[in-house]
N, C-alpha and C positions, 0 to 999 in steps of 0.2 A: 605428570605430577604437577600440581598447581603450587605456586609460591606466593600466597597472598601478601606476605610482608616484604617481598624482595622488590626494591624499587628499580632494579636493573635486571630484568629477567634474561636468562640465557637458556641453553639447552638443559632440559631436565634429565634425570637419570634415565638412561636408555641407550640408543645406538651411539657408538663412539664417534662415528663420522657423520654428524649432522651436516646437511647442506642448507645454507641460508639463501633464499631467493628473494630479491627485492619485490615488494608488492607494487606492481605497475598496472596501468590501465588495461593491458591485454589479458590480465588475469581476473579482471572484475567485470561483472555484468549487473545491470539494474541501476546504475548511477548515471546522472547526467553531467556531473562535474566532480573533480577530485581536487581537494585543497591540501597543499603540503603544509603541515604544522610542525612545531618543534618536536613532536613525538613521532609523527608518521604521516599517514595518508588518511584524510577524513572524507568519506564519500558524501556527496550532496545529491538530493533528488530534484533540485531546481538549479538551473544554470546561474552563473554569476550575475548576468543582467537582470534576471528576475529577482534574485536576492537583494540586489541593490535598490530595487523599487519597493520592496516589501518593508513595511513599518510595523508589522504585527509580530510580537515576540512569540506568540503561540505557534504561528506558522514557521517562524525561524527555527524553533525547537523541533517541530514535526518533520520538516523537510531534511533535517540533518540526522534523523533517526532512519536507519537504512532498511526500511521494509522492502523486501524483495531483492536486496543487494546481496550478491554472493561471489565468493572466489571460485573460479572454475579452472581446473588444470588437469593435465594428463600425467600420470606417473605410475611407477610400480612400487612406490613407497608403502611400507607397512605401518609407519608411524608418522604423524603430522602434528606439528605444534604451531600455534598462532599466538603471538604476543599482541595484545590489544589494550587500549586505554578506553574504557567505557565511561559514559556519563549516565548514571541511573537517576530517574526522577522519583522523588518521594514527597509525600504530603504531610505537613505538620498535623499531629493528632490522629493520623491514620496509620495502622500497622504497615510496615514496609511491604511493598509489592514483591512478588517472587523475582529472583534474578532473571535477566534476559537469557534467552536460550539460543545456542548455536546448533543448527541441524547439519549433520553430515550425510551426504548422499554419495553412493558409489554406483556409477553407471545408472544414475537416476533413481536408485532404490535407497530407502532409509537405512543408514548404517551406524548411526550414533547421535548422541545428544549431550551437550555439556553447557556449562556456564563459565564465565570469566570471573575470577576473584578481583578484589581491589577496585580501583577506578574512582572516578569523581562521583559525588552525589549532588544533584540539584534539588535543594529543599524548597518546596513551595508552600507558603502559608496562605491558603485561600481566604481565611477570615481576615487577615491583615493585608492581603494583596501584595505580598513581598516574595522575593526569591533570592536564594543564596547558594552559591556553588562551593562545596567543600572538596578540596583536591584530595586525590588518592593515588596509589601506585598502579603501574602497568601490571596486568595479569596475564596468565598463560592458559590457553585452552589446548588440551591434548587429546588426540584420538590415536589409539593403537590397535593392533590386531587386524589391520586392513589386509585384504587378500593379496598374496604375493604374485601379482600379475599386472600387466599394463591395464589401466582403467581410468575412467574419467571421475574426478573427485570434485564435489561441490561442497563448500562451507557457506551456509546461509547465515548471515549476521542477524542478531536480535532485531526484531522490528521496532522495539520500544526503547532502545538504548543507543544514543549517538556513540559511534565506535571509531576510534582512531587506530588504524592498522599499523603496527610497529614492525613486526618481523614474521616471516613465514619460514619454518624449518621442516625438513623432511629427511628421511634416511635413504632417499634416492632422488635423482634429478626430476624436475618438473618442466613441463612445456605448456604453452597456451593451447587451448582447444579452439579451433576455428569454428565460427558460427555455422550451424548446420542448415537444414532446409525448413526447420520449424518456424512458423510465422511469428513475428514479434507482435505481441499484444500490449498496447499502451493503454493503461487504465488510469483514470482520475476519479477520486472520490473523497469521502470523509474519513473519520477515525475508524469506522467499521471496515472500510477498504484498507486503511492503514494497518489494521489487524487487531484493534482493541479487544482484549480478553481472549484472543486465540491462544492455543497451547504452545505454539512455536512458530517460527518464521515460515515453514513450509506448510503449515496448517491454517494460515489465514485464508479466508474464502477466495481471494484472487489467486493465491498460490495453488490452492487445491484445484480451482477451475482451470488454471493454465496447465497443470499437470494432466488432468483428465482430458483437456481439449487438445493436447499436443502442441502447446504454444510456449514461446519464451516470454516471460512476464517482465514488463517494465512498469512498476507500480508507483504512480503519483497520487496515492491516497494519503491525505494529510489530515491528522487529527485536528478538527476545528477549522480546517483550511479549504474546504470545498465551497468557495464563496464567489465564484464567477470572476475571479481577478483576471484582468486583461493580461498580466505578465504570465500567469499560469497558462492561459489560452495560447500565448505566443510560444511558450515552452513546448506545448503539445504540437503546435504548428511546425516547429523547427526540429522535432525529433523524428527520425525515420521509424516507420511502423507499418505493419501489414494490416493490423486490426486496431480499432480505437473504440473505447467506451468512456463515457462520462456519466458519473452518478451524481445527481443533483437533487437537493431538497433539504435534508435534515439540518445541515449547517446554516443554510439561509434562514430557516425558521428559528433554530435555537440561538442564533446570534441576533435575531430580530433585526436583520441587516437592512432590509428594504421593503417597500410596499409593492403591491401588484403592478402599479404603473411602471416602476423601474425594473421589475423582475423580467417581464417579457422581452423588452429591448436588450437587457443584459444577456439573456440566454441567446438571442439572435446574434449579438455581437460576439459572444464566446464561440458559437458554432461557426460564424463567418471566419473568425481568425483560424480555427482549426482547419477549415476547408481551404484556406489560402495555401496551406502547405500540403494538404492531403485531399485534393479535389475528388478523387475516385475511391478512396479507401473506405471499406465498410466501417460505418460509424453508428454506434448504438448509444442512445440516450436512455439512461436507467433512472427511474424515480426512486423515492425513499422506500425502505422496508417499512412494514407496519410498526408503528410506535404510538401506543394509545395516548400518551400524554400530549401529543402534538397532532393527532389526526384532525381534530377540529378546534384545537386551542392554540392560539398564536404563542410565539416566544415572547421574551427570552426563556431559555432553560436556565434554572438557577439551582445551585447545589442545596441539598437538604442536609444540614449539619446535625440534625437531631440524633442520628445514629453513629456519629463519629466515635463515640466512646467504645463502641463495639466493632469499629472498622467498617461500618455499613454505610458508605456514602451513596446517596441516591440523588436523582434529579427530579425536578417538577417543572411544569409549565407555569410561568408567571403572567402570561397574557390573559386576556378576557375574550371568550368566543364572540362577544358582541362587537369586538373591534374589527371583525372581518369585513363589516360593511364600510369601514374606513380604509380598506385595502390591506389590512394586516394579513400576513401569509400563514397558512396552515399546510400540513402535508397534503390534504385532499385538494386544497386550492392549487397547490403547486403541481400535483399530478394532472389535474385537469388542464392546466396551462401548458405543461410540457407535452401532453398528448396532442393538444391543439396545434402547438408550434411545429411538432414533428410532422403531423398530417399536412400542414400547410407547406412546409419545406420539401417534403418527400415528393410532391408533385413535380419538382424540378431536380430532385436529388434521390434517385432510386436506391442508392446504397445507404440511405439513412433509415434507421429504425428506432422503435421505442419499446422498452420493456418496463412493465409496471413492477416496481420493487416488491409489491405484495405477492407476486408470483414466486418470488424467492423466499420471502418470509412474511406470512400473512397472519390473520387473526387466529386461525387454528394452530399455527406454529407457536404463537405467543402463549396460547393456553397450555401447550405441552412443554415448550422451552422458553419460559418468560425471560425478559431482559433483566438481568440481575440489578442493574442500577436505573432501570426504566429507559435507557438510551442504547446500550451496547449489548450485542448478543454474546453468549458464552461460547466455549470451545465446541460443544455439540452443535450449536446453531450455525457456527462458522462452517462446519463440515456440511450441514444440510444446504446452506446457501451456495457453497462452492459446487456441490454436486448438481444442484438445480440450474445454476448459471451455465455449467458445462453442457447440460442437456438442452437448455433453451437457446443458448447462443451458439455453441459449437456443434450441437447435434443436428439431425436432419431437419431442414426447414429453418434453421437458425441463421441469424445475420452473419455469423462467423463460420458457417459450414464451409468445408473445403470446396473449391470450384469443382463442379461436376457431381457433387453429392446431391442426393434427392432434396429438392426444395432450396438449393443454394441460390442466393441472389446473384444474378448475372451482372457482369460489368456493363457500363453503358457503351453503346456503340461508338466506334471511332469513325471519323470521316472516311467515307469510301468503303465501309464494311457494313455487313448486315447486323442489326441489333438482335436482341433476344426474341423479338416477335417478328423477325424478318423484315424490319423496316428498311 
């Protein structure tokens, strides 16, 4: 039972002997840092040193939204409650977005979906360029009717609401789940990787691809924040992972961040930093999905407010295609440059690969499943992208194919051993 008006949530009507378990790091996956607040525990997807170097409010907001972050524990509880203080983002003049969603998995299978009441509201006025936080109460998410047996339970937090975890209650004891043998997939990308417009946290395209590919997701997809920042590269460098992908393109264009002269060296520097910590890890560079407004037109992307009265916010490209001669970037320019860079580096880095984002979502997909706001895919497109990435990256011949699978990329030879070609 939810208590939207109760500022001090406690156990709802139900089991008499609730057990409260402190939310600690061993119950959480998908976060790189945990901040203790006056209300509880706030997961972060960038470590403190990176946050200290960041000056971008958009990135600060995005990295605190827990895309891919989930509570994981083993229990025979039949009822679970989570008290949480969310921060929901709303935009002045636009109808409120749907509430963020919590997904429940039992033994990796979908078993429930809910939202938290109450919470703070971050009101952004895009026309005035202002933002205001309106405080609200802690809310309770409840799942009941779970099977009465020992099982692994996962509660995936909303990908689009910063979430302070206040209390976890169950009607039976819980214990942490030790990491298994599934490879850890570390992914970095833009708002599409973050999950924008997906139906729920387990149906963002990276979460779907990880599930289909048998991997543990660590999602560093940041809305508006895939900008080749050195502190993000160092976060990737310092994070243990078995598989790594970086999706580059749309944010660099729609922020109109740099010119071609700066872009190539920035990509090299980003990949150099990742390779400092992961010299032999399979590393996949992914270019942008098909996005008509920026295929051959530079940024910046600017909001089109003409449809705000009906809640129809769209984006358009404000650049001039003629500016490409001066080094302005478009998605096609970036794809060509990324392909060239990966070919160059792969001569000495056999575990580096490139995936054209149009193989995940291309022109034919846009005709069938258009981008509702001209930038972000909808829920159906997220599913298609996730399924295709799983097939192209984790499937036979993919960069992330399990060792020994047909077409899997062999690790480089170690000194004194035979390499894949008998060297």
